[in-house]
C-alpha positions as a LaTeX table, in Angstrom:
\begin{tabular}{lrrr}
\hline
Residue & $x$ (\AA) & $y$ (\AA) & $z$ (\AA) \\
\hline
Met1 & 0.16 & 0.02 & 0.36 \\
Lys2 & 2.71 & 2.16 & 0.91 \\
Arg3 & 4.43 & 1.65 & $-2.53$ \\
Leu4 & 1.53 & 2.36 & $-4.52$ \\
Arg5 & 1.11 & 5.65 & $-2.63$ \\
Ala6 & 4.89 & 6.31 & $-3.05$ \\
Asn7 & 4.57 & 5.60 & $-6.60$ \\
Ala8 & 1.23 & 7.80 & $-7.21$ \\
Phe9 & 2.90 & 10.49 & $-5.60$ \\
Ile10 & 6.41 & 10.27 & $-8.01$ \\
Leu11 & 3.72 & 10.17 & $-11.10$ \\
Ala12 & 2.15 & 13.36 & $-9.65$ \\
Leu13 & 5.39 & 15.20 & $-8.69$ \\
Ile14 & 6.73 & 14.22 & $-12.75$ \\
Phe15 & 3.26 & 15.51 & $-13.94$ \\
Ile16 & 3.43 & 18.75 & $-11.89$ \\
Ile17 & 7.11 & 19.58 & $-13.40$ \\
Thr18 & 6.43 & 18.48 & $-16.64$ \\
Leu19 & 3.54 & 21.14 & $-16.92$ \\
Phe20 & 5.57 & 23.67 & $-15.46$ \\
Ala21 & 8.14 & 23.36 & $-17.74$ \\
Gly22 & 5.80 & 23.45 & $-20.51$ \\
Cys23 & 4.35 & 26.83 & $-19.51$ \\
Asn24 & 7.68 & 28.13 & $-19.36$ \\
Gln25 & 8.62 & 27.56 & $-22.69$ \\
Pro26 & 10.12 & 30.97 & $-25.12$ \\
Ser27 & 6.56 & 32.17 & $-26.41$ \\
Ala28 & 7.15 & 33.04 & $-30.45$ \\
Pro29 & 7.68 & 36.87 & $-30.94$ \\
Ser30 & 4.53 & 38.72 & $-31.55$ \\
Pro31 & 4.11 & 40.80 & $-34.66$ \\
Thr32 & 6.07 & 43.78 & $-35.01$ \\
Pro33 & 3.10 & 46.94 & $-34.93$ \\
Lys34 & 3.56 & 49.16 & $-38.21$ \\
Ser35 & 3.61 & 52.03 & $-35.96$ \\
Ser36 & 2.89 & 53.62 & $-32.58$ \\
Pro37 & 0.35 & 56.50 & $-32.57$ \\
Gly38 & 1.46 & 59.60 & $-33.57$ \\
Thr39 & 5.04 & 58.73 & $-34.35$ \\
Ser40 & 7.01 & 60.25 & $-36.82$ \\
Met41 & 9.15 & 56.94 & $-37.65$ \\
Gln42 & 9.59 & 56.03 & $-41.40$ \\
Pro43 & 8.47 & 52.33 & $-42.32$ \\
Thr44 & 9.18 & 51.37 & $-45.57$ \\
Ser45 & 5.47 & 50.91 & $-46.13$ \\
Ser46 & 4.77 & 54.34 & $-45.66$ \\
Pro47 & 4.89 & 56.93 & $-48.47$ \\
Ala48 & 6.33 & 59.30 & $-45.94$ \\
Gln49 & 9.52 & 60.76 & $-47.87$ \\
Ser50 & 11.03 & 64.07 & $-46.17$ \\
Pro51 & 14.31 & 64.59 & $-48.72$ \\
Gly52 & 17.10 & 67.11 & $-47.00$ \\
Ala53 & 14.88 & 66.77 & $-43.87$ \\
Thr54 & 16.68 & 66.99 & $-40.70$ \\
Gly55 & 15.36 & 66.82 & $-36.59$ \\
Glu56 & 16.31 & 70.50 & $-36.86$ \\
Asp57 & 13.63 & 71.42 & $-39.46$ \\
Val58 & 10.14 & 70.75 & $-38.61$ \\
Lys59 & 8.92 & 72.11 & $-41.77$ \\
Thr60 & 10.30 & 68.66 & $-43.95$ \\
Thr61 & 9.62 & 66.18 & $-41.80$ \\
Ala62 & 6.62 & 63.57 & $-41.82$ \\
Ser63 & 3.94 & 62.28 & $-39.54$ \\
Ile64 & 2.66 & 58.45 & $-39.65$ \\
Val65 & $-0.52$ & 58.47 & $-37.98$ \\
Asn66 & $-3.11$ & 55.75 & $-36.98$ \\
Thr67 & $-5.32$ & 57.63 & $-34.22$ \\
Pro68 & $-7.32$ & 60.88 & $-34.59$ \\
Glu69 & $-5.80$ & 62.70 & $-32.21$ \\
Ala70 & $-2.31$ & 62.26 & $-33.93$ \\
Phe71 & $-3.84$ & 63.20 & $-37.18$ \\
Glu72 & $-5.22$ & 66.34 & $-35.81$ \\
Lys73 & $-1.87$ & 67.54 & $-34.51$ \\
Ala74 & $-0.43$ & 66.32 & $-37.41$ \\
Ile75 & $-2.52$ & 68.54 & $-40.06$ \\
Ser76 & $-2.48$ & 71.86 & $-37.57$ \\
Lys77 & 0.18 & 74.68 & $-38.25$ \\
Asp78 & 2.67 & 73.23 & $-36.17$ \\
Gly79 & 2.29 & 69.28 & $-38.01$ \\
Thr80 & 4.32 & 68.13 & $-40.36$ \\
Trp81 & 4.54 & 68.83 & $-44.67$ \\
Ile82 & 3.14 & 65.05 & $-45.68$ \\
Ile83 & 0.62 & 63.18 & $-43.22$ \\
Cys84 & 0.41 & 59.39 & $-43.88$ \\
Leu85 & $-2.21$ & 57.24 & $-42.34$ \\
Leu86 & $-2.04$ & 53.46 & $-41.60$ \\
Asp87 & $-5.56$ & 52.67 & $-41.16$ \\
Asp88 & $-9.28$ & 54.30 & $-41.76$ \\
Leu89 & $-9.86$ & 57.04 & $-39.70$ \\
Thr90 & $-13.38$ & 58.45 & $-38.60$ \\
Ile91 & $-13.41$ & 62.00 & $-36.70$ \\
Asp92 & $-16.68$ & 63.65 & $-35.89$ \\
Lys93 & $-15.83$ & 67.32 & $-35.95$ \\
Glu94 & $-14.46$ & 69.61 & $-38.20$ \\
Leu95 & $-11.05$ & 69.52 & $-39.36$ \\
Thr96 & $-8.48$ & 72.55 & $-40.94$ \\
Leu97 & $-4.99$ & 71.69 & $-42.44$ \\
Glu98 & $-3.19$ & 74.61 & $-42.18$ \\
Gly99 & 0.29 & 76.14 & $-42.18$ \\
Glu100 & 2.80 & 76.83 & $-44.90$ \\
Phe101 & 5.03 & 73.91 & $-44.91$ \\
Thr102 & 8.62 & 72.85 & $-47.27$ \\
Asn103 & 8.93 & 69.51 & $-48.78$ \\
Gly104 & 12.75 & 69.71 & $-48.62$ \\
Lys105 & 13.12 & 70.02 & $-52.42$ \\
Lys106 & 14.75 & 73.06 & $-54.10$ \\
Asp107 & 13.25 & 74.17 & $-57.60$ \\
Asp108 & 15.10 & 75.58 & $-60.70$ \\
Lys109 & 16.02 & 78.57 & $-58.74$ \\
Gly110 & 17.35 & 77.59 & $-55.54$ \\
Asn111 & 13.94 & 78.04 & $-53.63$ \\
Asp112 & 12.22 & 75.66 & $-51.09$ \\
Val113 & 9.48 & 73.66 & $-52.20$ \\
Ile114 & 5.93 & 74.57 & $-50.70$ \\
Gln115 & 3.90 & 71.53 & $-50.30$ \\
Arg116 & 1.36 & 69.75 & $-47.75$ \\
Lys117 & 0.16 & 66.17 & $-48.61$ \\
Ile118 & $-2.33$ & 63.88 & $-47.30$ \\
Ala119 & $-1.17$ & 60.12 & $-48.08$ \\
Leu120 & $-4.48$ & 57.84 & $-47.43$ \\
Tyr121 & $-2.41$ & 55.06 & $-48.28$ \\
Thr122 & 0.69 & 52.84 & $-47.75$ \\
Gln123 & 3.40 & 51.47 & $-50.31$ \\
Asp124 & 6.19 & 48.76 & $-50.90$ \\
Glu125 & 9.61 & 49.31 & $-51.41$ \\
Asn126 & 9.14 & 50.19 & $-55.09$ \\
Arg127 & 6.21 & 52.72 & $-54.46$ \\
Asn128 & 3.75 & 50.26 & $-54.93$ \\
Ile129 & 0.32 & 50.72 & $-53.18$ \\
Thr130 & $-0.17$ & 48.24 & $-50.99$ \\
Glu131 & $-3.22$ & 49.84 & $-48.85$ \\
Arg132 & $-6.22$ & 52.48 & $-49.33$ \\
Phe133 & $-7.22$ & 54.07 & $-46.29$ \\
Thr134 & $-10.48$ & 56.65 & $-45.91$ \\
Leu135 & $-10.64$ & 59.39 & $-43.85$ \\
Thr136 & $-14.22$ & 60.24 & $-42.72$ \\
Val137 & $-14.62$ & 63.76 & $-41.34$ \\
Pro138 & $-17.74$ & 65.88 & $-41.45$ \\
Lys139 & $-15.91$ & 69.08 & $-42.98$ \\
Leu140 & $-12.10$ & 69.28 & $-43.84$ \\
Thr141 & $-10.96$ & 72.72 & $-44.74$ \\
Ile142 & $-7.82$ & 73.30 & $-46.93$ \\
Lys143 & $-5.81$ & 76.17 & $-46.26$ \\
Ser144 & $-2.14$ & 74.96 & $-46.74$ \\
Pro145 & $-0.63$ & 76.46 & $-49.78$ \\
Asn146 & 0.26 & 73.76 & $-52.52$ \\
Ala147 & $-2.29$ & 71.06 & $-50.75$ \\
Ser148 & $-2.86$ & 67.21 & $-51.98$ \\
Ile149 & $-4.88$ & 64.55 & $-50.73$ \\
Gln150 & $-3.79$ & 61.60 & $-52.79$ \\
His151 & $-4.48$ & 57.76 & $-53.19$ \\
Gly152 & $-7.82$ & 57.11 & $-51.15$ \\
Thr153 & $-11.07$ & 58.13 & $-49.98$ \\
Val154 & $-12.65$ & 60.95 & $-48.21$ \\
Lys155 & $-15.71$ & 60.68 & $-46.79$ \\
Gly156 & $-17.30$ & 64.21 & $-45.98$ \\
Asp157 & $-17.03$ & 67.78 & $-47.58$ \\
Ile158 & $-13.71$ & 69.60 & $-48.32$ \\
Tyr159 & $-13.69$ & 73.27 & $-48.35$ \\
Val160 & $-10.79$ & 74.80 & $-50.04$ \\
Asp161 & $-9.60$ & 78.22 & $-49.01$ \\
Val162 & $-6.33$ & 78.20 & $-50.87$ \\
Asn163 & $-4.93$ & 78.35 & $-54.56$ \\
Asn164 & $-3.76$ & 74.96 & $-56.23$ \\
Phe165 & $-5.05$ & 72.43 & $-54.64$ \\
Gln166 & $-5.05$ & 68.80 & $-55.64$ \\
Leu167 & $-6.65$ & 65.29 & $-55.52$ \\
Ile168 & $-4.69$ & 62.07 & $-56.90$ \\
Asp169 & $-6.21$ & 59.36 & $-57.15$ \\
Thr170 & $-8.73$ & 59.91 & $-54.59$ \\
Thr171 & $-12.55$ & 59.66 & $-54.23$ \\
Val172 & $-14.34$ & 62.53 & $-52.30$ \\
Glu173 & $-17.88$ & 61.30 & $-51.07$ \\
Gly174 & $-19.09$ & 64.85 & $-50.69$ \\
Asn175 & $-19.02$ & 68.12 & $-52.14$ \\
Val176 & $-15.88$ & 70.03 & $-53.08$ \\
Tyr177 & $-16.26$ & 74.00 & $-52.23$ \\
Phe178 & $-14.36$ & 76.70 & $-53.04$ \\
Thr179 & $-14.14$ & 80.09 & $-51.36$ \\
Asn180 & $-13.76$ & 81.83 & $-54.39$ \\
Glu181 & $-13.03$ & 81.84 & $-57.87$ \\
Ser182 & $-9.37$ & 81.62 & $-58.00$ \\
His183 & $-8.92$ & 78.56 & $-55.96$ \\
Lys184 & $-11.65$ & 76.58 & $-58.17$ \\
Ser185 & $-9.72$ & 77.69 & $-61.23$ \\
Thr186 & $-6.50$ & 76.39 & $-59.95$ \\
Phe187 & $-7.75$ & 73.15 & $-58.17$ \\
Ser188 & $-6.72$ & 70.24 & $-60.52$ \\
Met189 & $-8.02$ & 66.12 & $-60.15$ \\
Asp190 & $-6.60$ & 63.63 & $-62.20$ \\
Asp191 & $-8.47$ & 61.09 & $-64.35$ \\
Lys192 & $-8.50$ & 58.61 & $-61.01$ \\
Ser193 & $-10.53$ & 60.92 & $-59.23$ \\
Lys194 & $-13.92$ & 61.31 & $-58.35$ \\
Ile195 & $-16.19$ & 63.65 & $-56.49$ \\
Thr196 & $-19.71$ & 62.30 & $-56.07$ \\
Gly197 & $-21.04$ & 65.73 & $-55.04$ \\
Val198 & $-21.04$ & 69.52 & $-56.76$ \\
Gln199 & $-17.85$ & 71.47 & $-57.25$ \\
Glu200 & $-19.01$ & 75.06 & $-56.85$ \\
Val201 & $-17.84$ & 78.39 & $-55.02$ \\
Lys202 & $-19.47$ & 78.79 & $-51.76$ \\
Lys203 & $-18.64$ & 81.75 & $-49.84$ \\
\hline
\end{tabular}
């Protein structure tokens, strides 16, 4: 009887040791996240390109965002020249893209090139588009000069209060309003872009 109890105790002890050892096996590494919210890092999957940018020149840096808060900060006058989404975003308040920014390049006369860009996509190392995203916002006002929205969808109305605004391979599920005729006449969109609503001057 004592021998049976001893055997049972030994078997139970072996089972417990085996179970404990299994729980402490190294786990598989978790996948690396695309980006933390609001980061200004530059992964290969993002179109964030900031040639000539340095840490001292915030006017030519890029923001890679995946939260409404980070997006709002990036499009402000204290934000960055290019804003890259990593996911669909829905924001339930009116927003404004404002501030004058340069992209780090020079024109033929040696002047800084002024540009602002909302990139609604990611790309691979060969710049092939890998994902497209949707920005949902009731009203987005464009006040940054030479601004563009590229390769995605905007659900909401866009108000243009600046010259030379562009849509590149972008669908606007809403209206595009211009604050004067000059803003309307200098607006351009490529043949891949589409506006489901009206395009008109609305002061």
